[in-house]
C-alpha positions as CSV (number, residue, x, y, z in Angstrom):
1,M,69.8,131.3,36.5
2,S,71.8,134.1,34.8
3,E,73.2,135.2,38.1
4,D,74.3,131.7,38.9
5,S,76.0,131.3,35.5
6,K,78.2,134.3,36.2
7,K,79.7,132.3,39.1
8,M,80.6,129.4,36.9
9,V,84.2,130.5,36.3
10,K,87.3,128.4,36.6
11,G,88.4,128.4,40.2
12,F,85.0,129.5,41.7
13,S,84.2,127.4,44.8
14,T,81.2,127.1,47.1
15,S,80.6,125.0,50.2
16,A,77.4,123.8,51.9
17,G,76.5,120.8,54.1
18,G,80.0,119.4,54.3
19,C,80.5,119.5,50.5
20,T,82.6,121.8,48.4
21,T,82.1,122.3,44.7
22,T,84.8,123.8,42.5
23,F,84.6,124.7,38.9
24,V,87.8,123.2,37.4
25,E,87.1,124.3,33.8
26,S,84.6,126.8,32.3
27,T,84.7,127.7,28.6
28,D,82.0,128.3,26.0
29,T,82.1,124.6,25.1
30,K,83.0,122.8,28.3
31,L,82.1,123.0,32.0
32,I,83.8,120.7,34.5
33,N,82.9,120.8,38.2
34,E,84.3,118.7,41.1
35,T,82.4,118.1,44.3
36,V,84.0,116.7,47.5
37,C,81.9,115.8,50.5
38,N,83.5,114.9,53.9
39,N,80.7,114.1,56.2
40,P,81.1,111.8,59.2
41,D,79.0,108.9,57.7
42,V,79.6,109.5,54.0
43,K,82.5,110.7,51.9
44,S,82.2,111.3,48.2
45,H,84.0,112.6,45.2
46,S,82.3,113.4,42.0
47,I,83.2,115.1,38.7
48,V,80.6,116.4,36.2
49,E,81.8,117.3,32.7
50,T,79.4,119.0,30.3
51,T,80.4,119.4,26.7
52,K,78.6,121.5,24.1
53,I,78.3,119.5,20.9
54,S,76.2,122.1,19.0
55,D,73.7,124.9,19.7
56,T,71.0,122.3,20.3
57,E,73.0,119.4,21.8
58,F,75.3,118.7,24.7
59,A,76.9,115.6,26.4
60,M,77.4,115.1,30.1
61,T,79.6,112.6,31.9
62,M,79.2,112.1,35.7
63,K,81.7,110.1,37.7
64,S,81.1,109.4,41.4
65,D,83.0,107.6,44.1
66,V,81.1,107.2,47.4
67,D,82.3,105.6,50.7
68,A,79.4,105.1,53.1
69,G,80.6,103.5,56.3
70,G,83.1,101.3,54.4
71,N,80.7,100.4,51.6
72,K,82.4,101.8,48.5
73,T,80.7,102.4,45.2
74,T,81.8,103.9,41.9
75,S,79.5,105.0,39.1
76,I,79.9,106.6,35.7
77,N,76.9,107.9,33.9
78,K,76.8,109.4,30.4
79,I,74.0,111.3,28.7
80,K,73.4,113.2,25.5
81,Q,70.7,115.8,25.4
82,T,69.2,117.2,22.2
83,F,66.9,120.3,22.2
84,V,64.2,121.3,19.7
85,G,65.8,124.8,19.2
86,K,68.4,127.2,20.4
87,T,65.9,128.9,22.7
88,C,63.0,127.8,24.8
89,S,60.6,130.1,22.8
90,E,61.3,128.2,19.6
91,A,59.7,125.0,20.9
92,S,56.7,126.9,22.4
93,K,56.1,128.5,19.0
94,G,56.3,125.2,17.1
95,V,59.3,126.2,15.0
96,K,60.5,123.2,13.0
97,Q,64.3,122.6,13.0
């Protein structure tokens, strides 16, 4: 995972299976990536924005537009995730926050 996180810099782009993902913004508190897929049967565009709220909480917004053979759909999903502690080991040791 740490090797992958080094690639999450603004402007980094990777492609596979007809899709290209580009990191539009990458800071200590916000990560935005955009994925565009241009396959013969399905075309899609999605943006995922992850925002750090605190050391133990983040919010994520996912927006997606899909065109599958003329059937177009749009979705927006928002989640907020809270963790027990700053590190995985805190939860395993039963540290109270």
